[in-house]
C-alpha positions as CSV (number, residue, x, y, z in Angstrom):
1,M,19.2,-26.0,10.0
2,I,18.3,-25.2,13.6
3,A,14.7,-26.2,14.5
4,G,14.1,-23.0,16.5
5,I,14.8,-20.6,13.7
6,C,12.2,-19.6,11.0
7,A,13.5,-20.4,7.5
8,T,11.7,-17.4,6.0
9,C,12.5,-14.5,8.3
10,G,15.4,-15.9,10.3
11,L,13.9,-15.0,13.7
12,P,13.4,-17.5,16.5
13,K,10.1,-19.4,16.1
14,E,8.7,-17.6,19.2
15,L,9.2,-14.2,17.6
16,C,8.4,-15.2,14.0
17,V,5.9,-12.8,12.3
18,C,5.6,-14.5,8.9
19,E,2.2,-15.9,9.5
20,D,0.8,-12.6,10.7
21,L,2.3,-10.7,7.8
22,G,0.8,-13.3,5.4
23,R,-2.7,-12.7,6.9
24,E,-2.4,-8.9,6.7
25,T,-1.3,-8.9,3.1
26,T,-3.9,-11.5,1.9
27,L,-6.9,-9.8,0.4
28,L,-10.0,-12.0,0.8
29,T,-13.4,-11.4,-0.9
30,V,-16.7,-12.6,0.5
31,D,-19.5,-13.1,-1.9
32,L,-23.0,-14.6,-2.1
33,D,-23.6,-17.3,-4.7
34,T,-26.6,-19.6,-5.5
35,R,-26.3,-23.3,-6.1
36,R,-28.8,-25.9,-7.1
37,Y,-32.5,-25.2,-6.3
38,G,-31.7,-21.6,-5.4
39,K,-29.8,-22.3,-2.2
40,A,-27.6,-19.5,-1.1
41,V,-23.9,-20.1,-0.2
42,T,-21.2,-17.7,1.1
43,V,-18.0,-17.9,-0.9
44,V,-14.6,-16.7,0.4
45,R,-12.0,-16.2,-2.4
46,G,-8.3,-15.2,-2.2
47,L,-6.5,-18.2,-0.7
48,E,-6.0,-20.0,-4.0
49,S,-2.2,-19.8,-3.5
50,R,-2.4,-21.5,-0.1
51,P,-5.0,-24.3,-0.2
52,D,-3.8,-25.8,3.1
53,E,-4.6,-22.6,4.9
54,A,-8.0,-22.4,3.2
55,A,-8.9,-25.9,4.5
56,K,-7.8,-24.9,8.0
57,L,-9.7,-21.6,7.9
58,A,-12.8,-23.3,6.5
59,R,-12.8,-25.7,9.5
60,E,-12.5,-22.7,11.9
61,L,-15.3,-20.8,10.1
62,K,-17.6,-23.7,10.0
63,K,-17.1,-24.4,13.7
64,G,-17.5,-20.7,14.6
65,L,-20.7,-20.3,12.6
66,A,-22.2,-23.7,13.3
67,T,-22.8,-24.3,9.6
68,G,-21.7,-26.7,6.9
69,G,-19.4,-26.1,4.0
70,S,-16.1,-27.0,2.5
71,G,-12.6,-25.6,1.8
72,K,-11.0,-27.0,-1.3
73,D,-8.5,-25.6,-3.8
74,G,-8.2,-22.3,-1.9
75,L,-11.9,-21.6,-2.1
76,I,-14.2,-21.7,1.0
77,V,-17.9,-22.4,0.5
78,L,-20.3,-22.1,3.5
79,Q,-24.0,-22.9,3.5
80,G,-26.3,-20.0,3.8
81,D,-26.0,-16.2,3.6
82,R,-23.4,-15.6,6.3
83,R,-21.5,-12.7,4.7
84,K,-21.6,-10.3,7.7
85,D,-20.6,-13.0,10.2
86,V,-17.8,-14.3,8.0
87,V,-16.4,-10.8,7.5
88,R,-16.4,-10.2,11.2
89,L,-14.6,-13.5,12.0
90,L,-12.0,-13.0,9.3
91,Q,-11.2,-9.5,10.5
92,Q,-10.9,-10.8,14.1
93,K,-8.3,-13.3,12.8
94,G,-6.3,-10.5,11.1
95,Y,-7.3,-10.9,7.5
96,T,-8.0,-8.0,5.1
97,V,-11.6,-8.4,3.8
98,R,-13.2,-6.7,0.8
């Protein structure tokens, strides 16, 4: 296998659009949940089939919002009610958000 060719689409790595298509077809939901002692957390669901991507996206969201949280098992949990900011950042990254 040639290192410069994508295994999924067969295009050269520079022209590969697999990652962009994956983002556009993934439907994410952003909800508010409460945890112990009534603390609000923002929960992003929809990446259960790609837990590695969820962990990477969680790091980017935490850094962009300057908040704590985690990204495990395809579920992203951020401290506080950050729904509007999360939706904005996800849409900027090319995800479809509901």
